[in-house]
C-alpha positions in Angstrom: 22.5 131.8 45.2 25.3 130.6 47.4 24.8 133.4 49.9 21.0 132.8 49.9 21.7 129.2 50.7 23.9 130.2 53.6 21.2 132.5 55.0 18.7 129.7 54.8 21.1 127.4 56.5 21.6 129.9 59.3 17.8 130.3 59.7 17.5 126.5 59.8 20.1 126.3 62.6 18.2 129.0 64.6 14.9 127.1 64.2 16.2 123.7 65.0 18.6 124.7 67.9 16.5 127.2 69.8 15.7 124.7 72.6 19.5 124.1 73.1 20.4 127.7 73.5 20.6 129.0 77.1 17.4 130.6 78.3 15.8 130.4 74.8 11.9 130.5 75.1 9.5 129.5 72.3 10.5 131.6 69.3 6.8 132.1 68.4 6.2 134.1 71.6 7.2 137.8 72.1 9.8 136.6 74.7 11.4 134.5 72.0 11.3 136.7 68.8 11.6 140.2 70.3 15.2 139.8 71.4 16.1 138.5 68.0 14.4 141.5 66.4 16.3 143.9 68.5 19.6 142.0 67.9 19.0 142.4 64.2 18.3 146.1 64.5 21.3 146.7 66.8 23.6 144.7 64.5 22.4 146.6 61.4 22.8 149.9 63.2 26.4 149.1 64.0 27.1 147.9 60.5 25.6 151.2 59.1 27.9 153.1 61.5 31.0 151.2 60.4 30.3 151.9 56.8 29.0 155.4 57.0 31.1 156.9 59.8 33.9 154.6 58.8 34.5 156.4 55.5 34.5 159.9 57.2 36.8 158.7 59.9 39.0 157.4 57.1 39.0 160.8 55.4 40.0 162.4 58.7 42.9 160.0 59.1 44.1 160.5 55.4 44.2 164.3 55.8 47.6 164.2 57.3 50.3 165.6 55.0 48.2 166.7 52.1 48.1 170.2 50.6 45.8 172.7 52.3 43.4 173.1 49.4 43.0 169.3 49.2 42.3 169.2 52.9 39.4 171.6 52.4 37.9 169.5 49.7 38.3 166.3 51.8 36.5 168.0 54.7 33.8 169.3 52.3 33.2 165.7 51.0 32.1 164.6 54.4 30.7 167.9 55.7 27.0 167.3 55.1 27.1 163.7 56.4 29.6 163.1 59.2 27.4 164.2 62.1 24.4 162.3 61.0 26.5 159.2 60.4 27.2 159.0 64.1 23.4 158.6 64.7 23.8 154.9 64.0 26.3 154.5 66.8 23.9 156.2 69.2 21.1 154.0 68.0 23.1 150.8 68.4 24.4 151.5 71.9 20.9 152.8 72.9 19.3 149.5 71.8 22.0 147.6 73.8 21.1 149.6 76.9 17.3 149.4 76.7 16.8 145.9 75.2 19.8 144.0 76.7 20.6 145.8 80.0 22.5 142.8 81.5 24.8 142.6 78.5 25.1 146.4 78.4 26.5 146.4 82.0 28.9 143.6 81.3 30.2 144.9 77.9 30.5 148.6 78.9 32.0 147.5 82.2 34.7 145.5 80.4 35.3 148.4 77.9 34.9 151.4 80.2 38.3 153.0 79.5 38.3 152.3 75.7 34.8 153.7 75.4 35.8 156.9 77.3 38.9 157.2 74.9 36.7 156.7 71.9 34.3 159.4 73.0 37.2 161.7 73.6 38.3 161.1 70.0 34.9 161.7 68.6 34.4 164.9 70.6 37.9 166.1 69.5 37.2 165.6 65.8 33.8 167.2 66.2 35.2 170.3 67.8 38.1 170.4 65.3 35.7 170.1 62.3 33.8 173.2 63.3 36.7 175.3 64.4 39.1 174.6 61.5 36.8 176.3 59.0 36.4 179.4 61.2 39.8 179.7 62.7 42.4 182.2 61.7 45.1 181.1 59.2 47.7 180.6 61.9 45.5 178.3 63.9 44.0 176.2 61.1 46.9 173.7 61.1 46.3 173.1 64.8 42.7 172.2 64.2 43.6 170.0 61.2 46.0 168.0 63.4 43.2 167.8 66.0 40.8 166.4 63.4 43.3 163.9 62.3 44.1 162.9 65.9 40.4 162.6 66.9 39.7 160.4 63.8 42.7 158.2 64.4 42.0 157.7 68.2 38.3 156.8 67.5 39.3 154.3 64.8 42.0 152.6 66.8 39.8 152.3 69.9 36.9 150.8 67.9 39.2 148.2 66.4 40.7 147.4 69.8 37.2 146.9 71.2 36.2 144.7 68.3 39.3 142.6 69.0 38.5 142.3 72.7 34.9 141.3 71.8 36.1 138.5 69.6 38.4 137.4 72.4 35.4 137.3 74.9 36.8 140.3 76.7 39.9 138.4 78.0 42.8 140.6 79.0 45.6 138.0 78.5 48.7 139.2 76.7 47.7 137.2 73.6 44.2 138.7 73.6 45.5 142.3 74.0 48.0 141.7 71.2 45.2 140.4 68.9 43.0 143.4 69.8 45.9 145.7 69.0 46.3 144.0 65.6 42.6 144.4 64.8 42.9 148.1 65.9 45.5 148.8 63.2 43.7 146.7 60.6 40.4 148.6 61.3 42.2 151.9 60.8 43.3 150.5 57.4 39.7 149.5 56.6 38.5 152.9 57.4 41.2 154.4 55.3 40.2 152.1 52.4 36.6 153.3 52.8 37.7 156.9 53.0 39.9 156.6 50.0 37.1 155.0 48.0 34.8 157.8 49.0 37.3 160.4 47.9 37.7 158.7 44.5 34.0 159.2 44.0 33.8 162.7 45.4 37.1 164.2 44.5 38.8 165.3 41.2 42.2 165.5 39.7 45.2 165.1 41.9 43.1 164.2 45.0 41.6 161.3 43.1 45.0 160.0 42.1 46.2 160.3 45.7 43.1 158.5 47.0 43.8 155.6 44.6 47.3 155.2 46.2 45.9 155.4 49.7 43.3 152.7 48.8 46.0 150.4 47.4 48.2 150.9 50.5 45.2 150.0 52.8 43.7 147.1 50.9 45.8 144.2 52.1 46.1 145.3 55.7 42.3 145.3 55.7 42.3 141.8 54.4 44.7 140.8 57.1 42.3 142.0 59.8 39.3 140.1 58.3 41.4 137.0 57.9 42.6 137.3 61.6 39.1 137.5 62.9 37.9 134.7 60.6 40.6 132.4 61.9 40.4 133.4 65.6 36.7 133.0 66.2 36.4 129.3 65.4 39.7 128.5 67.1 38.5 130.2 70.4 35.1 128.4 70.5 34.3 124.8 69.8 30.7 125.8 69.2 31.7 128.3 66.5 34.2 125.8 65.0 31.4 123.2 64.6 29.1 125.8 63.0 31.6 126.5 60.2 33.5 123.3 59.7 31.0 120.5 60.2 29.0 119.1 57.3 26.8 120.3 55.7 27.6 123.8 56.9 31.1 123.7 55.5 29.7 123.5 52.0 26.7 125.8 52.5 28.8 128.6 54.1 31.8 128.3 51.6 30.4 131.1 49.4 31.1 133.7 52.1 34.9 133.5 52.1 34.9 132.8 48.4 32.9 135.9 47.7 35.0 138.0 50.0 38.2 136.9 48.2 36.6 137.7 44.8 35.6 141.2 46.0 39.2 141.8 47.2 40.4 140.8 43.8 37.9 143.1 42.0 38.8 146.1 44.2 42.6 145.4 43.7 42.1 145.2 39.9 40.0 148.4 39.8 42.6 150.3 41.8 45.3 149.2 39.3 43.3 150.4 36.3 41.8 153.6 37.7 44.9 155.9 37.6 45.1 155.8 33.8 41.4 156.2 33.4 41.2 159.1 35.8 44.1 160.8 34.1 42.1 160.7 30.9 39.0 162.1 32.5 37.2 158.8 32.4 35.5 158.0 35.7 34.0 154.7 34.6 34.3 152.3 37.6 35.3 155.1 40.1 32.6 153.7 42.5 34.1 150.1 42.5 36.6 150.5 45.3 34.1 152.0 47.7 31.3 149.6 46.6 33.6 146.6 46.8 34.8 147.6 50.2 31.2 147.9 51.5 30.5 144.5 50.1 33.5 143.0 51.9 32.3 144.6 55.2 28.8 143.2 54.6 30.2 139.7 54.2 32.5 140.0 57.2 29.7 141.3 59.3 27.5 138.4 58.2 30.2 135.9 59.0 30.8 137.4 62.5 27.1 137.6 63.3 26.6 134.0 62.2 29.5 132.9 64.5 28.4 134.8 67.6 24.6 134.3 67.4 22.8 134.0 69.8 25.5 135.3 72.2 26.3 138.9 73.1 29.3 137.8 75.1 30.9 134.9 73.4 29.5 131.6 74.8 28.5 133.3 78.1 25.4 135.6 77.8 22.7 134.9 75.2 20.3 137.5 73.9 17.5 135.9 75.9 19.4 135.9 79.1 20.3 139.6 78.6 17.0 140.8 77.4 14.6 143.1 79.2 11.1 141.9 79.9 8.8 141.2 76.9 6.4 143.9 78.0 9.2 146.5 78.0 10.6 145.2 74.7 7.2 145.5 73.0 6.9 149.2 73.9 10.4 149.9 72.7 9.7 147.9 69.5 6.7 150.1 68.6 8.8 153.2 69.1 11.6 151.7 67.0 9.2 151.0 64.2 8.5 154.7 64.0 11.9 156.1 64.6 14.1 153.9 62.5 12.3 154.5 59.2 12.6 158.2 59.8 16.3 157.9 60.3 16.6 155.8 57.1 14.5 158.3 55.0 16.5 161.2 56.3 19.8 159.5 55.5 18.8 158.6 52.0 17.5 162.2 51.5 20.7 163.8 52.6 22.9 161.6 50.4 20.7 162.3 47.5 20.7 166.1 48.0 24.5 166.2 48.4 25.4 163.8 45.6 28.0 164.8 43.1 31.5 166.2 43.4 32.6 167.9 46.6 33.1 171.7 46.6 35.1 173.7 49.1 33.2 174.7 52.2 32.4 178.4 52.5 31.2 179.9 55.7 31.3 183.5 54.7 
């Protein structure tokens, strides 16, 4: 009920404050509601990417230093999914390009080098994924290292870009240091997701190893979420007022409280799982992954609430950045067809390849 109340509160703010937002037209007109619709789709696409591609990036990072047979199982656990997971990144960036061209130019201009480095990492891990299975024995370790490196580079750069976005794309020493901290913490978050995924998909020694990985990543993930939660209101008076003025302070309190509770639940589950798994009891094996997804959902909601309606903090609103209503309407019709297909395909793939991972065989 608390989270529902916070959602109603956010909607109330949107309805009552539309006239005060820069360039905001009447929300009952296509020029008013279409940018909001595309912002929601773009935001959910990026959230889906962080959760889905996040766990397979985490698995790639965790591959370093494990036995060869376990590496094969780890790769097999993400094999049917990893390529399709990146579809959500393409969708999110594509919407930014076609629906918010002004913001697209500003954001990608500010992040040109990090984006190029991220693409390098994603390409490297994609090539390594395909080649490691088919390579000769003496070359397999090289491709394993490339898969690890590509996963780590992509995760670090994504965290760095998130930190810069929160800082309004400033390049002061403090902003860069903050972005570097978030980069490390996002890697930990991806490792937590990846470890949770391996607890579900793995067996035996790999499961026990995944529990240890998850425990080592949990509190660094919490540090990253706490850092962003503290930094955003301190950097903007508008955001500070949205969180800490009454009645919003009371209505939004369930978000940090629920986040803390989920961290506690995940930590408790990770402490109990080793004994259960050793006895062959997988009750609660899904809790670390499910709890982490819940934490990310709440963190995303809090960040979205803080930033709305801006794409660049306190500078460019969605209405200022949006394409013409006529163009948005055509794209909206196309999106109503394409997005359900992507969702259905994603659900189908995860349903077909449910169950424990088996070693990939290309012979």
